N, C-alpha and C positions, 0 to 999 in steps of 0.2 A: 688785560684782555677784555675785549668788548663783551657786553652781555649777549646772551643767546638771541634775544629779540633783535638787537641791532645787527648781529651777524647774519641772521636769516634775512632781514630786510635788505642789507647790502648785497647779499648773494643773489637775491631775486630781482633786484632793481634792473640789472642789464637785460633780463629776459622779459620784463614786464611790457605788455603791449599798451597799457595805459598806466597812469600813476598808481602806485600801491596805496590803498586807503589807510587812513589813520586808525579806523575801527578794526581791532584785531579779530572781530567776529564776522566781518563782512566776507562774503563769498568771493574768492579771487576768480572763480570761474564765471559766476553770474555777472560780475563787473567787467569781465573781459581782460583782466590783468594777465591771466594765463589761460591757455586752452589745453585740451587733452594731449595734444602733440608736445606742447611745451612742458608738460608735467614731467616727462622722463628726463629732459635736460635739467629742469629745476632740481629734481631729486638727486641727479648725478652731481650737480654743483654743490648741493647741500651736504651730500656724503663727503665730498672732498674737503669742503670748508670746515666741517664739524668732526671729521674723522670717524664717521659712523656709517656702517654698511646697512642699507635698507634691503631686506630680502624681497625677492619678487612677489612673494605672497602678501606683502604689505603695500604694494603699488596700487592702491585703490584711491581714485580721485577724492572720495569723501574724506579720507584720512588726511589729505593735504589741502582741503578746501579753503581754510582760513589761516591767517597768521597764527591765531591762538592754537589751532589744531596742530599746525606744523611745529610750533614751539613745544607743546605738550609731548608730541611724538618724540622729538629729538631729546628733550629734557629727560625722558624716561630711558633713553638709550646711551646717553653720554656717561662714560665711566666717571664716578665721583672721586674726589680726592686727588685730582690731577693737578 
């Protein structure tokens, strides 16, 4: 299975308005990779790809602003030992 970082990148690439940066701490919003409208679609696709439900209370753009933040968020929610 691909690692989490690769899965996140592959899931977001079709939605990206500009190329996804190599820097995991670069703001996807500031760079125009994704906008607030695309966030909902991105989260929905990540939920499906990773098998993790994101509660509405977690749908804060700051939580999903960078690849590193997205990776940390999902890493903390994916059941271990699978």
